[in-house]
KEKE-3310 file (N, C-alpha, C; in steps of 0.2 Angstrom, whole numbers, plus 5000, padded with zeros to 4 digits):
npx = (4954:4958:4953:4941:4945:4938:4928:4929:4922:4907:4907:4921:4926:4921:4927:4938:4937:4932:4944:4953:4947:4947:4960:4965:4958:4965:4975:4974:4969:4979:4984:4992:5004:5001:4999:4986:4977:4968:4982:4991:4999:4995:5003:4999:5004:5020:5031:5046:5057:5069:5076:5080:5091:5098:5094:5082:5065:5052:5035:5022:5006:4993:4981:4966:4958:4947:4934:4931:4939:4949:4965:4981:4992:5009:5023:5036:5030:5018:4998:4985:4968:4959:4946:4946:4959:4976:4988:5006:5022:5040:5058:5074:5092:5093:5083:5081:5083:5074:5062:5061:5060:5048:5043:5042:5033:5022:5007:5007:5011:5022:5016:5022:5016:5006:5009:5009:5014:5028:5032:5047:5054:5061:5071:5079:5080:5091:5101:5106:5101:5105:5109:5098:5088:5097:5092:5077:5080:5086:5080:5065:5054:5046:5038:5044:5039:5031:5026:5035:5037:5042:5045:5039:5042:5038:5037:5029:5016:5009:5002:4994:4983:4966:4956:4943:4938:4945:4947:4959:4974:4983:4977:4974:4987:4991:4981:4986:4999:4997:4990:4990:4996:5009:5023:5023:5034:5041:5049:5060:5061:5069:5078:5085:5089:5097:5108:5111:5120:5119:5119:5108:5091:5072:5059:5041:5038:5028:5018:5009:4998:4984:4968:4950:4941:4947:4957:4972:4977:4987:4997:5006:5020:5030:5044:5055:5071:5086:5102:5116:5113:5107:5097:5094:5088:5073:5062:5050:5032:5031:5042:5042:5034:5041:5052:5041:5037:5051:5051:5042:5029:5012:4996:4995:4999:4996:4995:4998:4993:4994:4988:4984:4979:4965:4963:4966:4973:4971:4978:4976:4989:4990:4999:5017:5032:5048:5065:5082:5099:5116:5128:5147:5159:5172:5176:5165:5148:5132:5117:5104:5087:5074:5055:5041:5021:5006:4991:4975:4963:4956:4950:4947:4950:4954:4962:4963:4957:4954:4952:4955:4967:4979:4980:4979:4992:4999:4996:5001:5015:5017:5013:5024:5034:5033:5035:5048:5051:5049:5054:5067:5070:5068:5077:5090:5088:5093:5104:5109:5108:5108:5119:5116:5111:5095:5087:5093:5104:5116:5116:5114:5125:5133:5131:5134:5145:5153:5170:5175:5166:5170:5185:5186:5173:5163:5169:5170:5158:5148:5153:5153:5140:5136:5139:5133:5125:5110:5099:5086:5071:5052:5037:5021:5006:4991:4977:4965:4952:4939:4923:4915:4920:4926:4930:4920:4918:4921:4909:4899:4900:4909:4922)
npy = (4897:4909:4925:4931:4944:4960:4966:4979:4997:5001:5012:5013:5004:5008:5020:5016:5007:5019:5025:5017:5016:5028:5029:5018:5025:5037:5031:5025:5033:5041:5051:5061:5062:5063:5068:5078:5076:5087:5095:5091:5093:5084:5076:5072:5070:5074:5086:5090:5101:5107:5125:5140:5144:5135:5126:5116:5116:5113:5107:5103:5093:5095:5087:5092:5092:5099:5103:5117:5125:5140:5144:5148:5160:5164:5172:5164:5154:5146:5145:5137:5135:5119:5112:5098:5098:5106:5117:5117:5127:5127:5133:5130:5125:5112:5097:5096:5111:5116:5111:5114:5127:5129:5122:5130:5140:5134:5132:5120:5104:5095:5081:5065:5053:5048:5049:5045:5049:5054:5065:5069:5082:5080:5089:5091:5078:5075:5081:5075:5063:5057:5063:5069:5057:5054:5060:5058:5043:5044:5053:5052:5052:5054:5041:5025:5018:5025:5029:5033:5046:5052:5067:5077:5093:5104:5099:5101:5106:5096:5090:5101:5099:5096:5082:5072:5059:5055:5058:5067:5071:5063:5052:5046:5044:5034:5025:5024:5021:5007:5003:4995:5004:5010:5005:5004:5010:5009:5022:5017:5003:5009:5014:5005:4998:5008:5009:4994:4981:4984:4999:5007:5012:5014:5023:5028:5040:5054:5064:5079:5079:5079:5080:5072:5084:5095:5099:5097:5082:5073:5059:5042:5041:5032:5024:5032:5032:5030:5032:5029:5038:5047:5057:5049:5044:5039:5025:5018:5016:5004:4998:4998:4986:4976:4976:4972:4960:4954:4957:4948:4952:4948:4952:4963:4963:4960:4952:4955:4947:4951:4948:4955:4974:4973:4960:4954:4943:4943:4940:4939:4938:4927:4919:4920:4915:4917:4913:4919:4917:4919:4917:4916:4913:4918:4930:4934:4939:4929:4932:4920:4919:4914:4911:4906:4906:4908:4912:4919:4921:4936:4942:4938:4941:4935:4922:4914:4897:4894:4881:4872:4860:4860:4875:4880:4879:4884:4898:4898:4900:4909:4920:4918:4923:4936:4940:4937:4946:4961:4958:4957:4969:4977:4975:4977:4992:4997:4992:5000:5014:5021:5012:5005:4995:4990:4979:4969:4963:4962:4957:4945:4941:4943:4932:4922:4922:4924:4929:4933:4945:4952:4954:4961:4963:4970:4982:4985:4985:4989:4990:4976:4974:4981:4975:4961:4947:4941:4927:4921:4912:4909:4903:4899:4897:4893:4895:4898:4898:4906:4911:4911:4899:4901:4910:4927:4930:4920:4913:4920:4919:4928:4933)
npz = (5477:5464:5463:5451:5439:5439:5428:5415:5417:5405:5401:5401:5392:5380:5378:5375:5365:5355:5353:5347:5336:5330:5328:5317:5308:5305:5302:5290:5282:5275:5265:5266:5260:5249:5231:5224:5209:5204:5207:5196:5182:5168:5155:5141:5127:5120:5112:5101:5096:5085:5090:5083:5087:5090:5101:5112:5107:5119:5118:5124:5126:5134:5148:5152:5170:5175:5165:5156:5163:5167:5156:5159:5155:5155:5154:5144:5142:5133:5131:5126:5123:5121:5121:5130:5130:5133:5127:5131:5130:5128:5128:5129:5132:5133:5135:5149:5153:5145:5151:5164:5163:5159:5169:5181:5175:5174:5184:5190:5195:5182:5176:5169:5169:5160:5149:5132:5117:5109:5100:5088:5078:5062:5058:5071:5074:5066:5071:5080:5090:5103:5116:5120:5119:5130:5143:5143:5147:5157:5168:5180:5177:5164:5152:5147:5138:5128:5113:5099:5086:5071:5063:5048:5047:5059:5074:5085:5078:5075:5089:5090:5079:5076:5081:5077:5075:5089:5105:5108:5101:5107:5109:5096:5090:5096:5092:5079:5081:5081:5070:5054:5046:5053:5062:5077:5090:5103:5115:5125:5116:5103:5111:5117:5104:5097:5106:5102:5095:5080:5081:5075:5073:5071:5067:5065:5053:5052:5041:5034:5026:5009:5011:5008:5010:5009:5017:5029:5036:5048:5041:5042:5031:5029:5037:5049:5048:5057:5059:5070:5080:5071:5060:5045:5034:5026:5023:5011:5010:5004:5006:5020:5020:5019:5031:5041:5037:5042:5054:5059:5059:5060:5061:5054:5040:5024:5009:4991:4974:4959:4941:4932:4932:4937:4943:4956:4968:4985:5002:5019:5030:5046:5052:5055:5051:5056:5052:5053:5049:5050:5039:5038:5026:5028:5018:5015:5020:5022:5022:5028:5027:5029:5029:5033:5031:5035:5027:5025:5013:5008:4997:4980:4965:4952:4941:4949:4956:4974:4977:4970:4970:4963:4955:4969:4972:4961:4965:4977:4974:4968:4975:4987:4976:4978:4989:4992:4985:4989:5003:4998:4992:5001:5011:5004:4999:5011:5012:5002:5001:5014:5022:5033:5046:5051:5054:5064:5060:5065:5079:5077:5069:5078:5090:5083:5078:5089:5090:5079:5078:5087:5083:5071:5063:5069:5069:5054:5050:5045:5031:5028:5031:5019:5009:5012:5007:5001:5005:5003:5005:5003:5011:5007:5015:5010:5020:5024:5012:5012:5014:5001:4989:4976:4962:4959:4947:4939:4942:4939:4925:4919:4907)
capx = (4953:4960:4944:4940:4948:4932:4924:4929:4916:4905:4910:4929:4925:4918:4930:4944:4934:4931:4951:4955:4944:4949:4968:4964:4955:4970:4982:4973:4969:4987:4983:4997:5011:5001:4999:4980:4974:4970:4987:4996:4999:4994:5004:4997:5010:5026:5036:5053:5058:5075:5076:5086:5098:5101:5093:5076:5058:5047:5029:5016:4999:4991:4976:4962:4957:4940:4931:4929:4943:4954:4971:4985:4999:5015:5031:5041:5025:5010:4994:4978:4962:4957:4942:4950:4967:4978:4996:5011:5030:5046:5064:5079:5099:5093:5076:5082:5084:5066:5057:5063:5058:5042:5039:5043:5029:5015:5006:5003:5017:5022:5017:5022:5015:5000:5011:5007:5016:5034:5034:5052:5056:5066:5079:5083:5085:5096:5108:5107:5096:5107:5109:5090:5086:5098:5085:5070:5080:5090:5074:5062:5046:5045:5036:5048:5034:5028:5028:5040:5036:5047:5040:5040:5041:5039:5035:5023:5011:5006:5000:4986:4977:4959:4954:4937:4936:4947:4948:4964:4979:4987:4973:4974:4994:4992:4978:4989:5004:4995:4989:4994:5001:5014:5026:5025:5039:5043:5056:5061:5063:5072:5086:5087:5091:5103:5114:5113:5126:5120:5118:5103:5083:5070:5052:5036:5038:5021:5018:5003:4993:4979:4962:4945:4939:4951:4960:4975:4978:4993:5000:5012:5021:5035:5048:5063:5080:5092:5109:5123:5108:5104:5092:5098:5083:5067:5060:5043:5027:5030:5049:5041:5032:5048:5054:5036:5039:5057:5051:5039:5021:5005:4990:4998:5002:4991:4998:4993:4996:4988:4992:4982:4977:4960:4962:4971:4971:4972:4977:4980:4992:4990:5005:5022:5037:5054:5072:5089:5106:5121:5135:5153:5165:5180:5178:5160:5143:5128:5112:5101:5081:5068:5048:5035:5018:4998:4986:4968:4959:4949:4948:4951:4947:4960:4958:4964:4953:4958:4949:4957:4974:4985:4979:4981:4998:5001:4994:5005:5022:5017:5014:5031:5038:5030:5036:5053:5054:5047:5058:5075:5071:5070:5085:5095:5087:5097:5112:5114:5107:5113:5122:5112:5106:5088:5086:5095:5107:5122:5114:5113:5133:5140:5131:5136:5152:5158:5179:5177:5165:5177:5192:5187:5168:5160:5173:5170:5151:5143:5154:5152:5132:5133:5142:5130:5122:5104:5097:5078:5066:5046:5035:5015:5001:4984:4974:4957:4948:4934:4916:4916:4924:4928:4930:4914:4916:4920:4902:4892:4903:4912:4927)
capy = (4900:4915:4929:4933:4951:4965:4969:4985:4999:4999:5018:5014:5002:5012:5026:5011:5008:5023:5028:5012:5016:5035:5029:5016:5029:5041:5027:5023:5040:5042:5053:5066:5062:5063:5073:5076:5078:5095:5100:5090:5095:5078:5076:5065:5069:5078:5086:5092:5105:5114:5131:5145:5146:5129:5124:5112:5116:5107:5107:5098:5093:5093:5086:5098:5089:5102:5105:5125:5127:5145:5142:5153:5162:5167:5174:5160:5148:5147:5141:5137:5130:5117:5106:5094:5097:5112:5116:5124:5125:5133:5132:5129:5122:5105:5097:5098:5115:5119:5110:5118:5136:5125:5120:5139:5145:5132:5131:5112:5099:5090:5072:5061:5045:5047:5051:5041:5051:5057:5068:5073:5083:5079:5095:5089:5070:5076:5084:5069:5060:5053:5068:5069:5052:5052:5065:5052:5037:5046:5056:5044:5053:5052:5034:5024:5014:5029:5028:5038:5046:5058:5072:5083:5102:5107:5094:5105:5108:5090:5091:5105:5094:5095:5075:5072:5053:5054:5063:5072:5069:5058:5043:5046:5042:5028:5020:5025:5016:5000:5002:4991:5008:5010:5002:5007:5009:5013:5026:5010:4999:5013:5016:4998:4999:5011:5005:4988:4980:4988:5006:5011:5011:5017:5025:5031:5045:5057:5072:5084:5076:5083:5074:5073:5090:5100:5101:5093:5079:5067:5053:5039:5040:5028:5023:5035:5027:5033:5028:5031:5043:5054:5056:5049:5042:5033:5018:5021:5011:4997:4996:4996:4981:4971:4976:4970:4952:4951:4956:4942:4955:4946:4956:4970:4960:4958:4950:4953:4946:4955:4946:4961:4978:4971:4953:4953:4939:4945:4937:4942:4936:4926:4917:4922:4914:4921:4914:4923:4912:4922:4911:4919:4911:4922:4935:4937:4938:4929:4930:4914:4922:4909:4914:4902:4913:4906:4917:4917:4924:4940:4944:4934:4942:4934:4917:4904:4895:4892:4876:4867:4857:4862:4881:4881:4878:4890:4904:4899:4899:4917:4925:4918:4927:4941:4940:4936:4952:4964:4957:4959:4975:4984:4977:4980:4997:5000:4992:5004:5020:5020:5005:5005:4987:4990:4971:4969:4954:4962:4954:4938:4937:4942:4929:4915:4924:4931:4930:4937:4951:4957:4956:4965:4963:4976:4990:4986:4981:4995:4988:4971:4973:4983:4968:4955:4943:4937:4919:4922:4906:4910:4897:4904:4892:4896:4891:4897:4904:4911:4909:4909:4897:4901:4918:4927:4931:4913:4911:4923:4919:4932:4932)
capz = (5471:5462:5460:5443:5437:5438:5422:5415:5418:5401:5397:5399:5385:5374:5376:5372:5356:5352:5354:5343:5328:5327:5327:5311:5303:5304:5298:5283:5277:5271:5258:5267:5256:5240:5226:5220:5205:5205:5207:5193:5174:5165:5149:5135:5122:5119:5104:5103:5089:5085:5088:5078:5092:5092:5107:5110:5111:5122:5117:5129:5125:5143:5149:5159:5172:5175:5159:5154:5167:5162:5155:5161:5152:5157:5150:5142:5140:5127:5133:5120:5124:5116:5124:5138:5131:5131:5126:5133:5126:5133:5125:5134:5127:5132:5135:5154:5154:5144:5156:5170:5162:5157:5175:5183:5172:5174:5193:5193:5194:5175:5176:5163:5170:5155:5142:5127:5111:5108:5092:5088:5071:5057:5061:5078:5076:5060:5075:5084:5096:5110:5122:5121:5124:5139:5147:5143:5149:5165:5172:5181:5176:5158:5151:5141:5133:5125:5106:5097:5081:5067:5059:5043:5049:5066:5080:5088:5076:5076:5094:5089:5075:5080:5078:5075:5080:5095:5113:5109:5099:5108:5106:5088:5087:5101:5086:5073:5080:5081:5065:5050:5041:5055:5067:5083:5091:5110:5116:5127:5110:5102:5114:5116:5096:5096:5113:5102:5089:5075:5081:5071:5074:5065:5070:5060:5047:5049:5038:5032:5018:5010:5015:5002:5013:5006:5024:5028:5041:5049:5040:5042:5024:5030:5041:5047:5049:5062:5060:5076:5083:5067:5055:5038:5028:5027:5019:5009:5014:5002:5010:5026:5023:5020:5038:5044:5037:5046:5062:5061:5060:5057:5061:5049:5036:5018:5003:4985:4968:4953:4935:4929:4937:4942:4942:4962:4974:4992:5007:5026:5036:5052:5055:5050:5057:5053:5054:5050:5051:5046:5038:5037:5023:5028:5014:5014:5024:5020:5028:5025:5027:5030:5030:5033:5033:5035:5025:5024:5008:5008:4991:4975:4958:4948:4938:4953:4960:4978:4979:4967:4973:4957:4957:4974:4972:4958:4969:4983:4972:4963:4982:4989:4973:4980:4997:4991:4980:4993:5008:4998:4991:5009:5014:4999:4998:5018:5011:4997:5002:5020:5023:5038:5047:5055:5055:5069:5058:5069:5083:5075:5068:5083:5093:5080:5076:5092:5091:5073:5078:5093:5082:5066:5061:5072:5067:5049:5049:5037:5023:5029:5029:5012:5006:5011:5002:5004:5002:5005:5004:5007:5011:5010:5015:5010:5024:5021:5007:5013:5012:4992:4987:4968:4961:4959:4940:4936:4945:4935:4920:4916:4906)
cpx = (4953:4953:4947:4941:4940:4932:4925:4922:4915:4909:4917:4931:4925:4923:4936:4942:4936:4939:4954:4954:4944:4957:4970:4962:4960:4974:4979:4970:4973:4987:4991:5001:5009:4999:4993:4981:4974:4977:4993:4994:5001:4996:5003:5001:5015:5029:5039:5056:5066:5074:5081:5091:5100:5100:5086:5070:5054:5042:5024:5010:4997:4985:4972:4958:4948:4938:4927:4933:4948:4960:4974:4991:5003:5020:5034:5036:5020:5005:4986:4975:4959:4952:4945:4957:4970:4987:4999:5018:5034:5053:5071:5087:5097:5088:5078:5080:5077:5063:5057:5061:5051:5039:5039:5036:5023:5014:5004:5012:5018:5020:5016:5021:5010:5003:5013:5011:5022:5035:5042:5054:5063:5073:5082:5083:5092:5104:5111:5103:5099:5108:5102:5086:5089:5095:5081:5071:5085:5085:5068:5056:5045:5044:5041:5045:5029:5030:5031:5038:5040:5043:5043:5037:5041:5034:5027:5018:5005:5001:4993:4982:4971:4955:4947:4935:4939:4945:4953:4969:4984:4984:4974:4982:4995:4988:4982:4996:5004:4990:4993:5000:5006:5016:5028:5029:5041:5048:5062:5067:5069:5078:5088:5094:5097:5110:5115:5118:5125:5119:5113:5095:5080:5062:5047:5036:5031:5024:5013:5003:4986:4972:4954:4941:4943:4957:4968:4976:4985:4993:5006:5012:5027:5039:5055:5069:5084:5098:5115:5119:5106:5100:5095:5094:5076:5063:5052:5038:5028:5037:5047:5038:5036:5049:5048:5036:5044:5057:5044:5031:5018:5001:4990:4997:4997:4998:4996:4997:4992:4992:4987:4980:4970:4958:4968:4969:4975:4971:4980:4983:4990:4994:5010:5029:5044:5059:5078:5095:5111:5126:5140:5158:5170:5181:5171:5153:5139:5122:5105:5092:5076:5060:5045:5027:5009:4995:4980:4966:4954:4947:4951:4945:4951:4959:4959:4959:4955:4957:4951:4966:4979:4986:4980:4988:5003:5002:4999:5013:5019:5016:5020:5035:5037:5035:5043:5056:5053:5052:5068:5076:5069:5075:5091:5093:5090:5101:5115:5113:5111:5117:5121:5108:5101:5086:5086:5099:5112:5121:5115:5122:5137:5138:5134:5145:5156:5166:5178:5174:5168:5182:5190:5179:5163:5162:5171:5162:5148:5148:5154:5144:5131:5134:5138:5124:5116:5103:5090:5074:5060:5045:5028:5011:4995:4979:4968:4955:4943:4928:4913:4921:4929:4927:4924:4914:4917:4911:4897:4895:4905:4921:4934)
cpy = (4907:4920:4931:4941:4954:4966:4977:4989:4999:5007:5020:5010:5005:5017:5022:5012:5015:5026:5021:5015:5022:5032:5025:5020:5036:5038:5026:5028:5040:5046:5060:5067:5063:5067:5072:5078:5084:5097:5095:5093:5088:5078:5071:5064:5075:5080:5091:5094:5106:5120:5135:5144:5141:5124:5118:5116:5112:5108:5101:5098:5090:5090:5090:5093:5091:5105:5112:5129:5133:5144:5147:5155:5165:5168:5166:5153:5150:5145:5141:5131:5128:5111:5104:5093:5106:5111:5122:5120:5131:5130:5132:5127:5114:5104:5097:5103:5118:5116:5111:5125:5132:5124:5128:5141:5143:5130:5124:5109:5096:5085:5068:5053:5043:5046:5045:5042:5053:5060:5072:5075:5080:5083:5091:5084:5073:5078:5079:5068:5058:5058:5070:5063:5051:5053:5061:5047:5038:5051:5052:5044:5050:5042:5031:5018:5018:5028:5034:5039:5051:5061:5075:5089:5100:5104:5096:5107:5101:5090:5095:5101:5093:5088:5077:5064:5051:5059:5068:5066:5062:5051:5041:5041:5034:5023:5018:5020:5007:4997:4997:4996:5011:5005:5005:5006:5012:5018:5021:5005:5004:5015:5011:4997:5002:5010:4998:4986:4984:4996:5010:5008:5013:5017:5028:5038:5047:5064:5075:5081:5078:5078:5077:5080:5097:5102:5097:5088:5074:5061:5050:5040:5037:5027:5026:5032:5034:5029:5032:5040:5049:5052:5054:5046:5040:5028:5019:5016:5004:4993:4994:4988:4976:4972:4973:4961:4951:4954:4952:4945:4949:4949:4960:4969:4959:4958:4950:4949:4946:4951:4951:4965:4977:4964:4953:4948:4940:4941:4942:4937:4934:4922:4919:4921:4915:4918:4915:4919:4916:4917:4917:4914:4913:4928:4937:4935:4936:4926:4926:4917:4914:4912:4909:4906:4908:4913:4915:4923:4929:4943:4940:4936:4941:4926:4911:4905:4892:4885:4870:4866:4862:4871:4884:4884:4884:4897:4905:4901:4908:4921:4923:4921:4934:4946:4941:4943:4956:4964:4960:4967:4980:4981:4980:4989:5001:4999:4996:5011:5022:5018:5005:4998:4990:4985:4969:4962:4957:4959:4946:4935:4937:4936:4921:4915:4927:4932:4935:4945:4956:4960:4961:4965:4967:4982:4990:4985:4985:4993:4981:4971:4977:4978:4962:4951:4940:4931:4919:4916:4908:4904:4899:4896:4894:4892:4890:4901:4906:4907:4907:4907:4899:4907:4921:4930:4924:4912:4914:4923:4923:4931:4934)
cpz = (5471:5461:5455:5444:5437:5430:5421:5414:5410:5398:5397:5393:5380:5373:5373:5364:5353:5347:5346:5336:5326:5324:5319:5309:5300:5299:5292:5279:5274:5265:5260:5265:5249:5238:5223:5213:5200:5205:5201:5185:5169:5157:5145:5130:5121:5112:5106:5094:5092:5087:5086:5082:5093:5098:5106:5112:5114:5121:5121:5126:5133:5144:5155:5164:5173:5169:5160:5161:5162:5160:5157:5157:5153:5153:5151:5141:5134:5129:5127:5123:5119:5119:5130:5137:5132:5131:5128:5132:5130:5126:5130:5129:5129:5134:5142:5156:5150:5149:5161:5169:5161:5165:5181:5181:5173:5180:5193:5191:5188:5178:5171:5163:5163:5150:5136:5120:5113:5103:5092:5079:5068:5060:5068:5077:5070:5064:5078:5090:5102:5117:5122:5126:5129:5144:5149:5149:5158:5170:5173:5181:5169:5157:5144:5135:5128:5117:5102:5088:5078:5065:5053:5047:5056:5070:5084:5085:5076:5083:5093:5085:5079:5077:5079:5079:5087:5102:5113:5105:5099:5110:5099:5086:5090:5096:5082:5075:5080:5077:5060:5046:5043:5060:5069:5086:5099:5111:5119:5120:5105:5103:5113:5108:5095:5100:5107:5099:5083:5074:5079:5075:5069:5068:5064:5056:5049:5045:5035:5024:5015:5011:5008:5003:5012:5013:5022:5035:5042:5046:5039:5033:5025:5035:5041:5049:5052:5063:5065:5079:5078:5062:5047:5032:5030:5022:5017:5012:5012:5003:5017:5028:5022:5027:5043:5042:5041:5052:5063:5064:5056:5054:5054:5043:5031:5013:4997:4980:4964:4946:4929:4933:4939:4942:4948:4966:4982:4997:5014:5030:5043:5055:5052:5054:5053:5057:5051:5053:5045:5045:5035:5033:5025:5023:5014:5017:5021:5023:5024:5029:5026:5031:5030:5036:5032:5033:5023:5016:5010:5003:4984:4967:4953:4947:4941:4956:4967:4981:4976:4969:4968:4956:4962:4975:4969:4962:4975:4980:4970:4971:4985:4985:4977:4985:4998:4989:4985:5000:5004:4996:4996:5012:5010:5000:5005:5016:5006:4996:5009:5023:5033:5039:5053:5057:5060:5069:5064:5076:5084:5074:5074:5090:5090:5080:5082:5093:5084:5073:5082:5090:5076:5064:5064:5068:5058:5047:5043:5031:5025:5027:5022:5008:5005:5007:5003:5001:5006:5001:5008:5008:5012:5009:5015:5013:5025:5016:5007:5012:5003:4991:4980:4967:4959:4951:4938:4937:4939:4926:4917:4914:4909)
residu = (MET:PRO:LYS:LYS:MET:PRO:ASN:LEU:PRO:ARG:ALA:VAL:ARG:HIS:VAL:PHE:LEU:GLY:ALA:MET:VAL:GLY:LEU:MET:GLY:ALA:LEU:LEU:ALA:GLY:CYS:TRP:ASP:ARG:THR:GLU:ILE:GLU:ASP:LEU:THR:ILE:ILE:LEU:SER:ALA:ALA:PHE:ASP:LYS:THR:GLU:GLN:GLY:GLY:VAL:GLN:VAL:SER:LEU:GLU:VAL:PHE:VAL:PRO:LYS:SER:GLY:GLY:GLU:VAL:GLN:GLU:SER:SER:GLY:THR:ALA:GLY:GLU:LYS:GLY:GLY:ASP:THR:THR:HIS:PHE:SER:ALA:SER:GLY:ALA:THR:ILE:GLY:GLU:ALA:LEU:TYR:ASN:LEU:GLN:ASN:ASN:VAL:PRO:ARG:TYR:ILE:PHE:TRP:GLY:HIS:ALA:GLU:ILE:TYR:PHE:ILE:SER:GLN:ASP:LEU:ALA:ARG:GLU:GLY:LEU:LEU:GLU:HIS:ILE:ASP:PHE:LEU:LEU:ARG:PHE:GLN:SER:PRO:ARG:LEU:HIS:ALA:PHE:VAL:PHE:LEU:THR:GLU:GLY:LYS:ALA:SER:ASN:TYR:LEU:ARG:PHE:LYS:THR:MET:LEU:HIS:GLU:ASN:VAL:ALA:ALA:MET:PHE:LYS:ASP:LEU:ALA:ARG:SER:ARG:THR:ALA:LEU:GLY:VAL:SER:MET:LEU:GLU:ALA:ALA:GLN:ARG:LEU:TYR:GLY:GLU:SER:LYS:ALA:THR:TYR:ALA:PRO:LEU:VAL:ALA:TRP:THR:ASP:ASN:GLN:LEU:GLY:GLY:GLU:VAL:PRO:SER:VAL:VAL:GLY:MET:GLY:ILE:ILE:SER:LYS:ASP:ARG:TYR:VAL:GLY:ARG:LEU:SER:GLU:LYS:GLU:THR:GLU:GLY:LEU:LEU:TRP:LEU:ARG:GLY:GLU:ASN:LYS:ARG:LEU:TYR:VAL:SER:TYR:CYS:ASP:ALA:PRO:LYS:GLU:CYS:LEU:SER:LEU:ARG:VAL:ARG:ARG:ASN:LEU:VAL:ASP:THR:THR:PRO:HIS:TRP:ASP:GLY:LYS:LYS:LEU:THR:MET:ARG:ILE:ARG:ILE:ARG:ALA:ASN:ALA:ASP:VAL:VAL:GLN:ASN:ASN:SER:HIS:PHE:ASP:ILE:THR:ASP:MET:LEU:GLN:ASN:GLU:LYS:ALA:GLU:LYS:GLU:LEU:GLU:LYS:GLN:VAL:ILE:LYS:THR:VAL:GLN:HIS:SER:VAL:ARG:THR:THR:GLN:GLU:LYS:TRP:HIS:THR:ASP:ILE:PHE:ASP:PHE:ALA:GLU:LYS:VAL:HIS:ARG:LYS:TYR:PRO:LYS:GLU:TRP:ASN:ALA:PHE:MET:GLN:LYS:GLU:TRP:ARG:ARG:ILE:TYR:SER:GLU:MET:VAL:LEU:ASP:THR:SER:VAL:SER:VAL:ASN:ILE:ALA:ARG:SER:GLY:SER:ALA:THR:SER:PRO:MET:LYS:LYS:LYS:VAL:GLY:GLU:ASP)
# end
């Protein structure tokens, strides 16, 4: 029989196991090629303004990892201490050059991974946005899912607003982009629309408004319209409501019918199905819009008793008229004022009529869109009347 191999000495085994554990620890440590958080300038929001020389000023809201840290000031940049955030800015002929100048004067590496908001001033947007969007799309660092806001006045001023309800300006505008008053648009979505068939997009427009305490606060005042990369005008808050309907939004939408100043029926939309179908007869384009909505009553000061079937149907008819009026007014405003399609109707036309689109409709789209006829039909179903069935005025016997 073959002899068994002698057991290794205990000391040799211990040395071997220790070497293996040390090697595994060295492999798992793996931080030699990483950048620590203390070495990063973490951007929360960025603002882009036009300079007097025709260039671009880039301003950044930056997170400060260590509370109480001193802010460095260097030539070409401006620092301002503000709680757990600070601000830096620099100028250049392009965004890329401005950021290069900024990086040379900021001691830490600029990191875009947490950027939530981009502010773009009206003055810069009027000059054209494609060259600036090109940088944000081409450079690998900026986040494409950050929300875009157009601003009245200097965009950098909004970075320095002292918010009381949020940790910083970026968090405030992120919540605002998800609210009913604003229709949040990401940088990626805006770019896709500009490069799409209609060559147009939109973004919430913010301005300074007076508050009850005598100060000024940033508020959404409408939707800015961008046609072929240039800012051309804005939709009012009421006109923006029509855009919400055509986008198929539901949680953001409320609809009200008032037959007197203090006699209103208000509902919250919880389901909104939209179907748009183009029809070309060889001379004129007709856009058939079909909307089906389910809504819940949130307040009823009207004479309608929703529990009564006949009155329920009458209320639904009045609400349908209200929605049709809102949608058509929004579309006609873009047709008559700016001849700009922000509703993606061009894509629908291209899909259904590809030959006609490539032959002539694409070149003449502004004219065709301006002359487009609307065929709008709305069906509103009041699904829930709420805990209180009949109007409270009726219960207490008021006229």
